[in-house]
N, C-alpha and C positions, 0 to 999 in steps of 0.2 A: 789662610784666607782663600787660596785657589779653590779648595774643595767647597768651601761656602758659596763663592761666586758660581761655580759650575752647577751646584744644586739650585741656586737662586735662578739660575737661567731657565729651569723647567719646573720649579716648585715655588707657587706663589706664596706658600705658607713660610718657607724659608725666607723669601725675598721680603715678606713683611716683617718678619722677626729682626732681620737686618737693618732695615729701614727705620724700625721703631726703637732699636736700641739706642741708649745713651752713651755706650761706649765707643770711643773712636776706633779702637782697635779690638774688635770683637773677636775672640779666639775661641769660644765655646758656645754651642747651642744647645739648650736643653730640651729634648723631645721624648718626654717620659710615658706618654699615653697614646702613642702611635698604634693602631691595631696590627696585631702581628707581631709586635715586638721588634727586637734587635735584627732578627733575621729578615723580616719584611723590609726594614729601613736598608739593610745592606744591600739587598737586591735593588731597591730603589736607587741607591747611590751608584750601584753599578750600571744601572740604566742611564744614568746621567753621564757616566764616564765613557759609555759606549761599550762597556764590557758584556760579552754575550753571556747568558744564562737561560735555562730552560723553564718555560712556563708550562706548569702541568695542572692537572684537575685537583691535586692536592695542595697546591700553593697559589693557584689563580685568585681564590676569594680573599685571602690574606694580602696579596699584592694590589688587588683592585681596592680594597679597603684603605691600604696605605696610601695608594696613589690618589684617592679622593681626599683623604685626611690632609696630605701634603699639597692638595691642590694642584697636581701634576695632570691637568687636562690640556686639551688641544686649544683652549681660550688662551693660554699662556705660552704654549709651543707646540707647533705641529707634529704630528706623530707621537704624542706624549704619552706616558705610561698607562694612564687611566683608558685611553683609547685602545692601547694594546690589549690591555686585560679584558675589556669589554668585548673586543673582537674575539678573544679567545673563549670568553664565556658563551657567547651567542654561537660560534662555529663549531666548539669541541665540548666545552663543559656542559651545554644543554643539547647535546646531540643524541645521546644514549642513556637509558636508565641507569647504566653501571656509573658513567661517568658523572651524571647529575646527583647520583647518591654521594659520590665521593666528594663534590662541591659541598653538597649540603652537610655532610659529616664534618668537614673542615671548618665550617661556619660556627661550630660549637664553642670554639674558643675566641671567635670574633664578635660575640655578643656585647651589647646591642647593635654595634656599628654596622654589622652585617644585615640587619634587618633595615637599618635607617637607609641604606644604599640599595635596598630591594634585591638582594641576592637570594635571601631566604625565601622570600614570596615566589620569586621566579622558579626557584629549584622545586619547591613544593608543588606549584601548578604544573609543571613539566613532568615531575615524577608521578604524581596523581593521575595525569592523563595517560602516560604510558603504561601505568600499572593497570588501570582500567581497560585499557586497549589489549593488553597482554592476557587480562584475565578472560576477555571475550574472544580474543583470536591469537592464541599462543603461536609465537613464532619460534619458539625452542621447546625442547624436551629435558625434563618433563614439564608439563603445562604450568605447574606452579613455581617455576624457577625463579618468577620475579619477588615471591615472597621472601626467599634467602637474601635477596639484594636489599630488601628493606629491613631485614633483621640486625644489619650492623649499624643503623641509626641510634643516636641517644633517644630516650623515650619522649622528650619533648618534640623533637623534629619528627619522629614516627607518629606521634599524635596528630600533629598538623598535616602530615600527609593522609592518614586515615581520615580526619575530619573533611579534607579536601576531596577524597573519594567518595564520601557519603554525599557530599553536595554535587558531584557529578552523577549521582544516581547509581552508584556501584550496588551490585546485588549484595544482599547480606551474607550469603554464603562465601563470597567473595572477600569481604572485610573480615569475616570470622577467619578464613583460611590465613590470612595475613597476621591476625591477632594470635593464632595458634602458633605459628612458625616462629614469631616474635617472642611470644612468652616462653616457649620452650627452650629457646636459645639464650635469652636473658635470665631465666631461673633454672637452668639446665640441671644444677645439682638437686634442686628441690622437685622437679618434675620427671626426672628420668626414669623413675620407678613408679608408675601410677597405679600399681595394685598393692603398694605397701613396701615395707622394709627400709627402703632408702639406705643400703648399708654405706657406713663410712662418714655420716653427716653428723655433726655434733648437734647434740641437744640444745635447747634454748637456754638451759641452766648452765651451760658451761661456764659463763662468766668471763670468758676471754675477750679482752677489749677488741681485739681485730675480729673476732666473730661477732661481737655485738654490733660493730661498725658495719660490717657486711650485712647483718639482718636488717639494720636500719636501711641501708640502701635499697636491699631487696624488697622490704615493705614498702617504701616510698614508690618503688617501681610497679610493684603490684597494685597499689592504689591509684597510680596513674594509668595503668592499663584497663581495669575494670570499667570505669566510666565510658570507655570507648566502645563496649560491647554493642553490637545491634540489638534492637528491642525484640527481635523475633525469638520465641522460646526455643525454636528447633535449630538455632544458629550453631550450637556447640554440641560435640559428643558428650554424653553423661559422664563418661569416666575423665574427661578433660575438666569439667566443671567440678567434680569431687576433688580431683588432685589440687585444683586451684584453691578450693575451700580449705583442704588441709594446709596448703601453703599459708593461707591467711591466718589460721588459727596457730600455726607454729611461729608465723611473723609477728603476731599479735597485732594484726592489721586494724584498722578502724572498724567501728560498728558499723558503719555504713557499707563498707567493703564486705564485710562478711555477711551482713544481710542481704546484700545484692545477690551474692552467689548463692546463699541458702534459698532464696526466692527462686532463682533459676534452676536449682536442683529440684524443688518443690513442684515445679510447673510440669516437669517430665520425670516424676518419681516412679510411674509405672514401668520406666524403662531401666530403673537402677537395679543393678545385681547386687547380691549380698558383698561380692568383692568390693563394689563401689562404695557401700557404707563401711566397710571395714578400713578402707583408705582414710576415712574420717575419724576413725576410732582410736588408732593407735600411734604413737610417737614414732618418730622416724628410725628409732633403733628397734622397732617392732616389739618392744618388750613391755611397755607400759600404756595404760589407757589414757586417753585425752580426755577433757571434759566432753561430756556426752551432750551438752545443751543444743549444739548444732543439729544433731541427729534427732533430737526430740522436737526442736522447732520445725524442722523439715517435715516430719511425719504428720505433726499436729497441723502444720499449715496445709498439707494434702488434704487431711480428713475435713477440715474447715471448708476448704474449696469444694469438696465433694458435697457436702451439706449445702452450700450455697447453689450449687447446680441444681440440687434437686427441687428447690424452690420454683425453678422455671418449668419442671416437669410435672404438669397436671396428673393427680392420680398416684404418684410415686411416693412411697413411704421410705424415707432414707434408712430407718431402722429396720426394714424388712427387704427392700430392694437395693442391692449393692452392685455398683457397675463393675465391669470387667476390670477395669483399671484398678479398683479398690479391692478386689479378689487377689490381682497379682501382687499388690503392696502388702497385702496381709500375709501372703505366703513368704514374701521376702523378708519382713520384719520378723516373723516367727522363727525363720531359718538364721536370721542375722542374731537373734537372742540366744540361740544354740550356740552360736560361734563365740560369742563375748562371754557366755556363762562359765567358760573354763577358767576364766581369770579371776583369782582370789580376791583382788583389790576392788572387785565390782560389788558395790554395795547393794541391799536389798531394795533401798529406796530407788536408786538409778535403774536397777533391772525391772522393778515394778513401774518406774516413771515412763519407761518406754512401752511395756506391755499393755497398760492400760489406755495408750492413745487409740488402741484398735477398737473401733466401736462393737458394742455387745451385739452378737448374732452376725457379725460379718464373717466369722470362721466357720467354713463349711465342715472342717474338722479341727479338734483341739490337739491332733496328735503332735504336730510340730512345737505348739506351746509347752505341752507336757513333756516332750523330749528336753526342750530347752530348761523346763524347771529341774527335771530330775539330774540333768549335767550341773546345774547350779547346786542344788543341795548336796550332791556327793562332793563337789568340790569345797563347799562351806563346812561340811560335817559339823554343823553346829545347831543344837536342838531349838535355841531361840530363833535361828533362822527359819527352821522350818515350821515353827509356829506362827511366825510373822506370815509366811507363805499362806499357811492355812487360813489365817484370818484374811488375807488379801483375796483369797479364791472365794471366801464367803461373801465379802463385801461385793465382789463384782460378778457374783453368780456364775463362777466357771466350773462348779462342781457339777 
């Protein structure tokens, strides 16, 4: 009973349990849902006994939640635990970016209680403020050091920080920088080789339960990150977007996630290289062709956008006057066709499906296209394939 009375002296929660108990000799108190679990309760009990222990940025959130839950406030005892943890939060936990990130990270296991006692929002506001300040006036080298600090957060906490940064008017390149660092860390196995290959990464057909579970986690993470992207089309490097789109294809992400990434690649397709398109084309082992639907949608979307643009340009005929951007895309697509033509599993319908997306008359020279056709026919070594191609050329007046 001694422990109970000592606890009751500083915890109104324990005091009420004892007073409301119908047992005359209460020997056991059930406290099963205390935030922070047994470890937080043990420290709270030590506090009541006057046993010293260290409050740190890693345990202060749990201790504060436990103190509030146990009603260990100054209302019931001067200098109580809730007041001590609140002082530590204000003076230490929310004093630097590193410490605030550590506190916020520890809140992940304390939800939703950490939200109810306002620790999460306070951390988010402080972190977003410090991140914006560091982005504008770096205090350390390299200037983007703060993005590495944010990268250790779980995706939900990270999303809260990014949203708060946007509300503070953070520049889109600042937000993009944080998103790139976070994504490259969170999906390091998938984005470490942005130009293809991905050696050592198992394919999605592996069937391994652990692998499938990991892919599910990665898919959810990617689907949570993409909606955070700033709207500006120049926010991200093209190779980063292509890499993420391949991740989305590999992880079988939602259609909304893939379409958003495709849209962003489409918007800056004139800057895409052949290597960028190849990233979208091959499996992570570099041996098999993926479904080429994404590549087709990207090219088709770009051509449609170019057509729409000409509507606002008086006197311009889309079928006769092609922009410099279109010319660059034509060159890239034909060179891309030559690269994938060497793969025997490429069907004539898939090859044609990409070739015909290029508007008639937009090619200043057909040399790159003919080179791709020549490679394709040699690899196929099939008379029916050759005849199919001849018919294709006749239909589209490429002879």
